[in-house]
C-alpha positions in Angstrom: 0.0 0.0 0.0 1.4 3.4 -0.9 0.4 7.0 -0.5 -2.6 8.2 1.4 -6.1 6.8 1.0 -8.5 9.1 -0.7 -5.9 11.5 -2.3 -7.4 11.0 -5.7 -11.0 11.7 -6.7 -13.2 9.3 -4.8 -16.3 9.6 -7.1 -17.2 7.6 -10.1 -14.6 7.5 -12.9 -14.8 10.5 -15.1 -14.6 10.2 -18.9 -12.0 12.1 -20.9 -14.8 14.3 -22.1 -14.9 15.9 -18.7 -11.5 17.4 -19.3 -12.4 18.7 -22.8 -15.7 20.1 -21.5 -13.8 22.4 -19.1 -10.5 23.0 -20.9 -9.3 23.7 -24.4 -6.1 21.7 -25.0 -3.7 23.8 -27.1 -0.4 22.0 -27.4 2.2 19.9 -25.6 4.8 22.0 -23.7 6.6 19.3 -21.8 7.4 15.6 -22.3 8.8 13.1 -19.8 9.1 9.3 -19.5 5.7 8.8 -17.9 3.9 12.2 -18.2 3.1 15.0 -20.6 2.5 18.6 -19.8 0.0 20.4 -22.0 -0.9 24.1 -22.4 -4.6 24.6 -22.1 -7.1 27.3 -21.3 -10.1 27.2 -19.0 -13.2 27.7 -21.0 -15.3 29.5 -18.4 -12.7 31.9 -17.0 -10.3 32.1 -20.0 -7.3 31.4 -17.7 -4.2 29.7 -19.2 -3.2 26.5 -17.2 -0.8 23.6 -17.5 -2.2 20.1 -17.5 0.0 17.3 -16.4 -1.1 14.0 -17.9 -0.1 11.0 -15.8 -0.4 7.6 -17.5 -1.7 4.9 -15.1 -0.6 2.0 -17.3 3.0 3.1 -17.5 3.5 4.5 -14.1 3.1 2.9 -10.7 -0.1 4.1 -9.2 1.5 4.7 -5.8 3.8 7.4 -7.4 0.8 9.2 -8.7 -0.8 9.1 -5.3 2.3 10.5 -3.8 2.5 13.4 -6.2 -1.1 14.2 -5.8 -0.8 14.1 -2.1 2.2 16.4 -2.1 0.6 18.9 -4.5 -2.5 19.1 -2.3 -0.4 20.1 0.7 1.7 22.8 -1.0 0.7 26.5 -0.4 3.6 28.8 -1.2 3.9 31.7 -3.7 7.2 30.3 -5.1 5.8 26.8 -5.7 3.5 25.9 -8.5 -0.2 25.5 -7.4 -2.6 22.7 -8.0 -6.1 23.7 -9.1 -7.9 20.5 -9.9 -7.6 16.7 -10.2 -9.5 14.8 -12.8 -9.2 11.0 -12.9 -10.1 8.6 -15.7 -9.5 4.9 -16.3 -6.3 5.5 -18.1 -5.1 8.9 -16.8 -4.9 11.3 -13.9 -4.9 14.9 -15.0 -3.4 17.5 -12.7 -4.6 21.0 -13.6 -1.7 23.3 -12.5 -1.0 26.9 -12.4 0.9 28.0 -15.6 4.3 29.4 -14.5 5.2 32.6 -16.2 8.7 33.0 -17.7 11.0 30.1 -18.6 13.4 27.6 -17.1 16.3 28.8 -15.1 18.5 26.5 -17.3 17.6 28.4 -20.4 18.3 31.7 -18.7 21.7 30.7 -17.6 22.5 29.1 -20.9 21.7 32.4 -22.7 23.7 34.7 -20.4 26.5 32.3 -19.4 26.1 32.8 -15.7 24.2 35.0 -13.2 25.8 37.9 -11.4 25.8 37.5 -7.6 23.0 40.0 -6.9 20.6 38.3 -9.3 21.7 34.8 -8.2 21.1 35.8 -4.6 17.6 37.1 -5.4 16.6 33.9 -7.2 18.4 31.5 -4.8 16.9 33.1 -1.7 13.4 32.4 -3.0 14.3 28.8 -3.8 15.7 28.2 -0.3 12.8 29.7 1.5 10.3 27.7 -0.6 12.2 24.5 0.1 12.5 25.3 3.8 8.7 25.6 3.8 8.5 22.2 2.1 10.7 20.6 4.7 8.7 22.1 7.5 5.6 20.4 6.3 7.3 17.1 5.6 7.9 17.3 1.8 11.2 16.7 -0.1 11.7 17.3 -3.8 14.7 15.1 -4.6 15.0 16.6 -8.2 16.1 20.2 -7.7 17.8 21.3 -10.9 17.6 24.3 -13.2 15.1 22.6 -15.4 12.6 22.5 -12.5 12.9 26.2 -11.6 10.8 28.7 -13.5 11.8 32.4 -13.4 9.7 35.3 -14.8 10.8 38.7 -16.1 10.9 40.2 -12.7 13.0 37.4 -11.2 10.1 35.7 -9.4 10.6 31.9 -8.9 8.2 29.0 -9.3 9.4 25.5 -8.3 7.8 22.8 -10.5 7.6 19.0 -10.9 7.3 17.2 -7.6 7.0 13.9 -9.5 10.0 12.5 -7.6 9.0 14.1 -4.3 8.2 12.2 -1.1 6.3 12.7 2.1 8.6 12.3 5.1 8.6 12.5 8.9 11.5 13.7 11.1 14.3 11.1 11.2 12.7 9.1 8.4 15.1 7.5 5.9 14.4 7.0 2.2 15.8 4.3 -0.1 14.7 5.2 -3.6 17.5 6.7 -5.7 16.4 9.2 -8.2 17.2 12.6 -9.8 19.8 13.9 -12.2 23.1 12.0 -11.9 25.3 15.1 -11.8 23.2 16.5 -9.0 23.1 13.4 -6.9 24.4 13.5 -3.3 27.2 11.2 -2.0 24.6 9.1 -0.2 23.2 7.9 -3.6 26.6 6.6 -4.7 27.0 4.8 -1.3 23.7 3.0 -1.9 22.5 3.7 1.6 19.2 4.9 3.1 19.3 8.7 3.2 17.7 11.8 4.7 15.7 13.4 1.9 16.1 17.0 3.4 19.9 16.7 3.3 19.7 15.5 -0.4 17.8 18.6 -1.2 20.5 20.7 0.5 23.2 19.1 -1.7 21.1 19.6 -4.8 20.9 23.3 -3.9 24.6 23.5 -3.6 25.1 22.1 -7.1 22.4 24.4 -8.3 24.0 27.6 -6.8 27.4 26.6 -8.2 25.8 26.3 -11.7 24.0 29.6 -11.4 27.1 31.7 -10.6 29.6 29.8 -12.9 27.6 28.4 -15.7 29.2 25.0 -15.2 28.6 22.0 -12.9 31.1 21.4 -10.0 31.5 17.7 -10.7 32.5 16.9 -14.3 33.5 13.3 -14.4 33.2 11.9 -17.9 32.3 8.3 -16.6 30.2 7.1 -13.7 33.4 6.1 -11.8 35.0 9.4 -12.3 31.9 11.2 -11.2 31.5 9.0 -8.2 35.1 9.6 -7.1 34.8 13.4 -7.4 31.5 13.5 -5.5 32.6 11.2 -2.6 35.8 13.2 -2.2 34.1 16.5 -2.6 36.6 17.5 -5.3 35.7 20.6 -7.2 37.2 24.0 -7.9 35.5 27.3 -7.0 36.5 30.4 -9.1 38.4 33.0 -7.2 36.5 35.9 -8.6 33.4 34.9 -6.5 33.0 36.7 -3.2 34.2 35.2 0.0 30.7 34.7 1.4 29.5 33.0 -1.8 32.4 30.6 -1.9 31.7 29.8 1.7 28.0 29.0 1.3 28.8 26.8 -1.7 31.2 24.8 0.4 28.7 24.7 3.3 26.0 23.2 1.0 28.3 20.7 -0.6 29.4 19.1 2.6 30.1 15.4 1.8 29.1 14.0 5.2 25.3 14.3 5.4 25.2 14.5 9.2 27.5 17.6 9.1 25.6 19.1 6.1 23.4 22.1 7.2 19.7 22.2 7.2 18.0 24.8 5.0 17.0 26.8 8.1 20.8 27.1 8.7 21.2 28.4 5.2 18.6 31.1 5.4 20.7 33.0 8.0 23.9 32.7 6.1 25.6 36.2 5.6 25.6 35.8 1.8 21.8 35.4 1.7 21.2 38.2 4.2 23.1 40.8 2.2 21.0 43.6 0.7 17.8 42.2 2.1 17.6 39.2 -0.2 13.9 38.8 -1.1 11.8 36.0 0.3 8.0 35.5 0.1 5.5 34.8 2.7 4.3 31.2 3.0 0.6 31.5 2.2 -1.0 33.3 -0.6 -4.0 31.1 -1.5 -7.5 30.9 -0.4 -8.8 30.8 3.2 -11.5 28.1 3.1 -13.2 29.5 6.2 -13.4 33.0 4.9 -13.9 32.9 1.1 -13.7 36.1 -0.9 -17.3 37.5 -1.2 -16.6 39.0 -4.6 -15.4 35.7 -6.0 -18.3 33.9 -4.4 -20.8 36.4 -5.9 -19.1 36.0 -9.3 -19.5 32.2 -9.1 -23.1 32.5 -8.0 -23.7 34.6 -11.1 -22.1 31.8 -13.1 -24.6 29.3 -11.7 -22.6 27.7 -8.8 -24.3 27.1 -5.4 -22.2 29.1 -2.8 -22.7 26.2 -0.3 -21.2 23.7 -2.8 -18.3 26.1 -3.4 -17.5 26.6 0.2 -17.8 22.8 0.9 -15.3 22.2 -2.0 -12.9 24.7 -0.4 -13.3 23.4 3.2 -12.9 19.7 2.2 -10.2 20.5 -0.4 -11.9 18.4 -3.1 -9.9 19.9 -6.0 -13.0 19.7 -8.2 -14.5 22.2 -10.7 -15.9 24.7 -8.2 -12.6 24.8 -6.3 -10.6 25.2 -9.5 -12.8 28.1 -10.7 -12.4 29.8 -7.4 -8.7 29.5 -7.5 -8.5 30.6 -11.1 -10.6 33.7 -10.4 -8.4 34.5 -7.4 -5.3 34.2 -9.7 -6.8 36.6 -12.2 -7.5 39.1 -9.4 -3.9 38.8 -8.3 -2.6 39.2 -11.8 -4.7 42.4 -12.2 -2.9 43.7 -9.0 0.5 42.7 -10.3 -0.1 44.3 -13.7 -0.3 47.8 -12.2 3.0 47.4 -10.3 5.2 45.4 -12.8 8.9 45.7 -12.0 11.6 46.4 -14.4 13.3 43.3 -16.1 15.9 41.7 -13.9 18.7 42.6 -16.3 18.5 45.8 -18.4 18.8 45.1 -22.1 17.6 41.5 -21.9 14.3 40.9 -23.6 11.6 40.1 -21.0 10.2 36.6 -20.9 6.7 36.2 -22.5 3.9 36.8 -20.0 0.4 35.5 -19.7 -0.9 39.0 -20.7 0.8 38.7 -24.1 -2.1 38.2 -26.6 0.3 36.8 -29.2 1.2 34.0 -26.8 -2.3 33.1 -26.0 -4.5 34.3 -28.9 -7.4 32.1 -27.7 -8.1 34.7 -24.9 -10.1 36.7 -27.5 -12.5 33.8 -27.9 -14.0 33.6 -24.4 -17.6 34.6 -24.1 -20.3 33.9 -21.5 -23.9 34.9 -20.9 -23.3 36.1 -17.3 -21.6 39.3 -16.4 -19.8 37.6 -13.5 -16.6 39.6 -13.7 -18.5 42.9 -13.5 -20.1 41.7 -10.2 -16.7 40.4 -9.1 -14.9 43.7 -9.4 -17.9 45.9 -8.3 -18.3 43.9 -5.1 -14.6 43.8 -4.3 -14.5 47.7 -4.6 -17.5 48.3 -2.3 -15.5 48.4 0.8 -12.6 50.3 -0.7 -11.8 54.0 -0.7 -12.5 56.2 -3.7 -8.8 56.1 -4.6 -8.9 52.3 -4.5 -12.0 52.3 -6.8 -10.2 54.5 -9.3 -7.2 52.2 -9.3 -9.4 49.2 -9.9 -10.9 50.9 -12.9 -7.5 51.8 -14.2 -6.4 48.2 -13.9 -9.3 47.0 -15.9 -8.7 49.6 -18.6 -5.0 48.9 -18.8 -5.1 45.1 -18.8 -3.9 43.5 -22.0 -6.1 40.4 -21.5 -9.8 40.1 -21.8 -11.4 39.9 -18.3 -12.6 36.5 -17.2 -16.3 37.0 -17.7 -17.2 39.8 -20.1 -20.8 40.7 -20.3 -22.3 39.3 -23.4 -24.5 42.0 -24.8 -27.3 41.1 -27.3 -26.8 44.4 -29.2 -23.8 44.8 -31.4 -21.6 47.8 -30.7 -19.8 50.1 -33.2 -17.1 52.8 -32.9 -17.9 56.2 -34.3 -15.1 58.7 -35.0 -15.7 62.3 -34.0 -13.4 65.3 -34.1 -11.7 64.9 -30.7 -12.6 61.5 -29.4 -13.8 58.0 -30.2 -17.2 57.2 -28.7 -18.9 53.8 -28.5 -22.6 53.7 -29.1 -25.4 51.2 -29.8 -26.0 50.3 -33.4 -29.3 51.7 -34.7 -30.8 52.1 -38.2 -28.4 54.7 -39.7 -29.6 57.8 -41.4 -28.0 59.7 -44.3 -27.4 62.6 -42.0 -25.4 60.6 -39.5 -23.4 59.0 -42.4 -22.6 62.4 -43.9 -21.6 63.8 -40.5 -19.2 60.9 -39.9 -17.8 61.3 -43.4 -17.2 65.0 -42.9 -15.5 64.3 -39.6 -13.3 61.8 -41.2 -12.3 64.2 -44.0 -11.4 66.9 -41.4 -9.2 64.4 -39.6 -7.6 63.4 -43.0 -6.8 67.1 -43.8 -5.3 67.6 -40.3 -3.1 64.6 -40.6 -2.0 65.6 -44.1 -1.2 69.1 -43.0 0.8 67.8 -40.0 2.8 65.5 -42.3 3.6 68.3 -44.7 4.9 70.4 -41.9 7.1 67.6 -40.6 8.5 66.7 -44.0 11.8 68.5 -44.6 11.5 68.1 -48.4 8.5 70.5 -48.7 9.4 74.2 -48.3 7.0 76.1 -46.0 5.4 79.3 -47.2 7.3 82.3 -46.0 5.3 85.1 -44.4 6.5 88.6 -45.0 6.4 91.0 -42.2 5.8 94.5 -43.4 6.6 97.3 -40.9 3.6 99.6 -40.3 3.9 103.2 -41.3 3.9 105.8 -38.5 0.8 107.9 -38.4 
């Protein structure tokens, strides 16, 4: 027996159509030995998500149970979130938050290595997130640049807990897994190991790779690699700061009993320099106090508020819980949109964001018959000050994406061009007078634009105006 009983959906087996009824599958964005990750978009809210497709026939069911159990316990802003679990006879679908940005590996490969300031900012978030995992009894066991997503502002999301494990204090693990060049000495000794100390070693290799662009252990054969790891034989470039070289040595301690915990690492002088950023643990929903604006929006969409609250309290990870979480993510993205930070490195093209319509053109297709998002934002601003209400309106106007639930008007709307502004009005039976008026307005704008272009053009001489002095009386 493996995992925890009841971690997967307990109801009758759902058909594959249940997934397609709720999500539009766009394309595959990740491929592993036993799983695929697909880009999709939620039909009702229009939110982009990642769907991890786990194959029951090719993967041991206990590993699926373990991953689902881990994802249901995670609640940290620097760790990918689970929204929903859908199970069929052949598959288990994990509907996950879509991490913005790209893999840390690609970032380092493009720039060669990261400067200490940026490396500190990113590494601090990883350490605090994994410290949180260890506090609640979760180990990752596959920490590497491929499993760290970084967006244009330097915010981190740790992904892929497929090799993770639920542990208790003092518990030893026996399964050997992960990337070979990131493996701790315990793996080569083929002995039971402490999963938290393995994560610490992985972070040491990761930090070395971040600041140098190379791996510390470079054996070309398994025996050479084993010898280097067990002896702790690697070279640290002298141009790195003293504190950075020290924390790398501290993390890559060969003896696991002498290796530090991640709580020890969080207080290291190198991470404490310049107030290295770290995020608070919880940023998700409070089941006992759901957001009234989101609840009103879901009620307008046809969901019973009692069913929604039960889904949140019991953590069912069903459709109501997923929609609540997706609407909450949209509200958070609206807040982030108004306070976007500069790119982490000036001159580097920012990573594509979820608000880029060229990345997710399907956003323009979402429609619904219920003005839920209007209720959502109006309710959320009722208790705010007048300044807050104005800021909410500005966020909605500036957003590059279509809101989750746009009101679906029965009347078509057209844009009419006037002299000084563009006004939107309801389409009626047009008269010749209105058509002539619009035509005259358009001609006036055309003449103005042409005159401006002539004045700006250096090839066309401007008419000189003679100034004649007036005669004295």
